[in-house]
Structure formats: structure tokens, C-alpha cells
C-alpha positions, -999 to +999 in steps of 0.1 A: +028-327-253+061-345-245+071-344-281+066-307-282+086-302-251+114-322-266+114-300-297+115-269-276+143-284-255+163-292-287+159-257-299+175-243-268+207-262-275+233-236-283+266-241-301+287-232-271+282-243-235+296-233-201+303-257-172+332-268-152+363-281-170+374-316-160+409-306-151+418-342-140+413-354-175+432-324-189+462-331-166+462-368-175+461-360-212+489-334-209+511-358-190+506-385-216+513-360-244+543-345-227+560-378-220+551-390-255+568-360-272+599-365-250+602-402-259+594-394-295+623-369-297+646-395-283+633-424-304+632-406-337+666-387-335+688-414-353+662-420-380+657-382-384+694-376-387+697-404-413+668-391-434+669-353-429+703-344-415+690-333-381+676-351-351+646-329-345+624-330-377+600-357-365+596-342-330+592-307-343+565-317-368+547-337-340+550-308-317+534-284-341+505-308-347+502-312-309+497-275-305+471-275-332+454-305-316+454-288-282+437-257-296+411-279-313+407-299-280+399-268-260+376-254-287+356-286-288+354-287-251+332-256-251+310-268-280+278-284-268+282-320-278+244-323-282+247-301-312+263-330-332+232-352-328+212-332-354+239-340-380+244-377-373+234-390-408+254-363-425+284-373-403+279-410-413+278-401-450+309-380-447+328-408-429+319-433-456+328-408-484+362-400-468+371-437-465+359-444-501+378-415-517+411-422-499+407-459-507+403-452-544+425-421-550+447-418-519+484-424-515+495-460-514+524-475-494+534-511-487+502-524-503+479-501-483+461-470-496+452-449-465+466-414-469+461-380-486+491-357-494+486-324-476+511-296-486+531-285-456+518-312-433+528-343-452+502-371-453+468-372-437+450-404-427+412-399-427+405-432-409+418-417-377+392-390-378+365-414-389+370-433-356+358-402-337+331-395-363+316-429-361+317-429-323+295-397-324+272-412-351+266-445-333+261-427-300+234-405-316+217-434-334+217-457-304+205-430-281+175-424-304+165-460-305+170-464-268+147-434-261+120-451-282+125-485-263+137-503-295+172-511-282+161-545-269+148-557-303+171-577-326+170-556-358+171-520-345+191-527-314+218-551-325+217-561-362+210-526-377+242-510-362+262-539-376+246-534-410+255-497-408+291-507-400+295-531-429+303-505-456+330-491-433+345-526-427+344-534-464+361-502-475+388-504-448+396-540-453+395-543-491+403-508-504+427-496-477+440-530-464+436-516-429+427-545-406+437-528-373+414-498-379+386-521-389+391-541-357+392-511-334+361-494-350+342-527-348+351-533-311+342-497-301+308-500-320+300-533-302+309-518-268+286-488-275+258-512-285+262-533-254+264-502-231+233-488-248+213-518-235+209-542-264+198-577-254+226-599-242+212-630-258+215-614-292+252-608-285+256-645-277+236-659-307+241-633-335+275-621-323+288-657-321+277-664-356+292-632-369+325-638-352+326-673-367+318-660-402+343-632-399+370-657-387+364-679-417+364-649-440+397-635-426+413-670-428+403-675-464+415-640-474+447-644-454+454-676-474+453-655-505+487-640-511+474-611-530+449-601-503+462-610-469+488-638-469+512-617-449+488-621-419+494-658-418+531-650-419+528-627-390+510-653-369+537-679-378+564-654-369+546-646-336+546-683-327+582-689-337+602-656-334+635-674-329+633-692-363+636-661-385+653-637-362+671-619-390+641-618-413+603-615-406+609-616-368+637-590-368+615-561-356+598-580-328+631-595-316+647-560-315+617-548-296+622-575-270+659-568-268+651-532-261+626-541-234+649-565-217+678-541-218+658-515-199+656-536-167+640-520-137+650-484-141+661-482-177+694-471-194+684-434-190+666-409-211+682-407-246+704-437-239+686-463-260+708-484-283+681-502-303+669-469-318+702-466-337+686-482-368+684-517-351+647-514-344+629-504-376+610-471-373+612-469-335+592-436-335+561-454-348+542-484-335+572-498-315+579-466-295+569-483-263+600-505-266+622-474-266+603-462-236+610-495-218+647-494-227+653-458-215+629-456-185+627-493-176+599-512-160+591-483-136+587-459-166+564-484-184+543-489-153+539-452-148+527-447-184+503-477-182+489-462-150+483-429-168+464-448-195+444-466-169+436-433-152+425-419-186+401-449-190+389-445-154+382-408-159+364-415-192+341-441-175+333-417-147+323-390-173+301-416-190+284-425-158+277-389-149+267-377-184+233-360-185+219-382-213+225-414-231+240-397-261+268-382-239+274-415-221+279-433-253+302-407-267+323-409-236+324-447-236+333-447-274+362-422-272+376-438-240+374-471-257+394-459-287+423-446-266+422-475-241+420-503-267+447-488-289+470-485-259+463-521-248+468-536-283+500-516-289+516-527-256+505-563-264+521-562-298+554-547-286+558-573-259+549-601-284+517-610-265+498-609-298+509-609-334+522-577-350+496-553-363+498-517-371+485-500-340+499-467-328+504-459-291+481-429-284+499-396-277+533-413-283+536-428-318+546-405-346+517-396-368+499-363-370+465-377-380+463-400-350+475-373-326+450-347-339+421-372-339+429-383-303+431-347-290+399-337-308+382-368-293+394-357-258+379-323-266+344-339-272+349-359-240+356-327-221+324-312-236+304-342-222+321-337-188+310-300-187+274-312-188+279-339-162+254-344-134+265-330-100 
């Protein structure tokens, strides 16, 4: 009888859903996006002039994609997120296929093959969208096994999600040479598994074994110059940034100069000196350094508080979601934004070794911006169905 009611309930799920918009999350997102576009305009101007003859090309392209992303965000906010649950396995297959195709036939750059050429838009990086897709897939899968009380068991609750993630990790690491995306997706998946209620002892036993095995694997591959020797160089540079200040450590040293120059209140908006071709590609992963130089410690703290507010709001939405599926989606999307922001700031301040991690809503890159805004749209959809 309960199964029949469940089927009838699922049939009543419509594509679009009403409910109250979470305006707090919308305001936080728009503040981050607005500040990000302003800093991007300032940070990218010298590089844009050198490459394209004007200082606005990067900012204009990012602005157009921001508008597209906002439209997509509001559209997904009215789509009933429960509708995606019926297509979880199709979503998983599409994610694997996208990663595999781009890894085999995509555009390569600096030893990495992660992009497609899209006429009129430049390059598209499918892995950014796969992050959101896998969050939805694992949320649906874990919600199903939780409802059947199998989440506490080792194989369905802990090992099977890891097994499902293995093809993603192998494609990202070996075909795309994309360690940062592999790490973020793995962390988000583990967080979702933990929040879903998998047994903690399996995290301690199996998780410890997997971390040890992964550490040995990464170390052995990093020692291979053809596969990942540059990662050992990055660690050595991180530990001794003063020894090769004009070589491998140039970028991180220029980043620290920019942060130090900002002081408490900054040099003023648009007044950065490091962006004038001293800090390589300041509009990308090291844009936080330009923010620190122009707006100072106060500006950095304000932006960090906004990211904390975003994470806080996402956790509240997860806690108030009407079902496990919605909670796990909210936790997953919030984790993507929060972890990327945390790692980016840690890299720019030389707290951890350099890795390619964009700052959400700030760094130049249409794929990441679109994926983040679409993810916020799904998060807003979960919020519409929140418990009172």
C-alpha cells in the first residue's frame, strides 16, 4: 500500500513548482557576482589591452555569460528539483560520456585536455557542469538507499558510491590531467555520503585505506615526469618560494606582493600594480590577490564573509528541505562553492601548494560561472520546497 502511495505521489510531481523564493540567497549571490565582475574588469584590463587592444573584452564576455547564467538560475529555481530524480542514471551516463569525449577529442592546453571549442563563446569546460550533475546523481542515489535502510551497510552505503566515482576520477586524472576537479568532486561526494548517514566506522577503516592508497598512487604518478612530475615541483616551490623567485615561484611571489601592498584598506579600486603583467593571468585563479591589493584586508574580509553567508544559507536550506534528496543536493552544491572558495584563497595566500582552482563568481571562465549559477538555481528550487 505504501509503495502504491509512493508511486501516486511521484506521479504528482510536476515540472514547475511554486513556493517562496529565498531572497537572502539571491542577494548573497548577486553581491558576490557583482563584486566579482567589478574586480574582473579591473584585473583583466591590462591583459585584455595587450591581447585584444581594449580593456573590456574579458569583462564583457564574462558579463554576457553572467546574464545567461542568471536567466538559467531563475529558470531552474522554478523547476521542481524532484523531477531530476527519475533521470539519475541517465544523468550519470551523460556525465561520464562528456568527460570521456572531451578527454579524448577536446582541446588541449599546457598538457591538459579539458575543453571544447564553441563558436561565439570560446571554450567550454564540461567538468564544471559535471560537478553539478554528479551532485544531483549522488543525492538521488543516496536518498534511495537511505529510504530502504541500506545506507548503514558497507557496500551500498559507502563502497558503492566510491565505485561509481572511480570512472570519473580515472578520466579526469589520466585523460584530462585535472587533479583539482577530481579532488573537489571526490570531497563533495564524500560529504554527501557522510551526511546521508553512512556508518562512521566505514569512513575510518575504508576511508583511511583509500586515502593511503590514493596518496601512494599520486606520489608514484607525480614522480613520473610524463604524468605528474610538475606536482612535486609545485610542492617544492611552495616550501621554498624564495629560492626560485624569478622562475617557478614567480606567480605566487607576485601574488604575495599584491596582497601585502594592499594593506588594511587597499590601494583603491583599479589601482593595482601587479596586474600590469607582473602577476600572470590575474583575471583567473589569482584574482583574489588583485582584490586584496585594491580593496585591502577589509575588502578581503567582506568577500570571505559573503562566502561564509552563502555556505550558511545553503546549510539552512539543506536542514529545512522536505526530503533527503533535497538536503543532499543543497549540501552538495553548497560544498562545491564553499570548498572552491576556501582552496582558492589558500592557494593565493600560499597556505597550500598552487593548484588550478577558480574563485567562484570572480575568476574569468564562462563554464565555471554558468555552472555555479545553474547550481544556485537548483539550490533555490530546493529552498522553494522547504519546510515552514
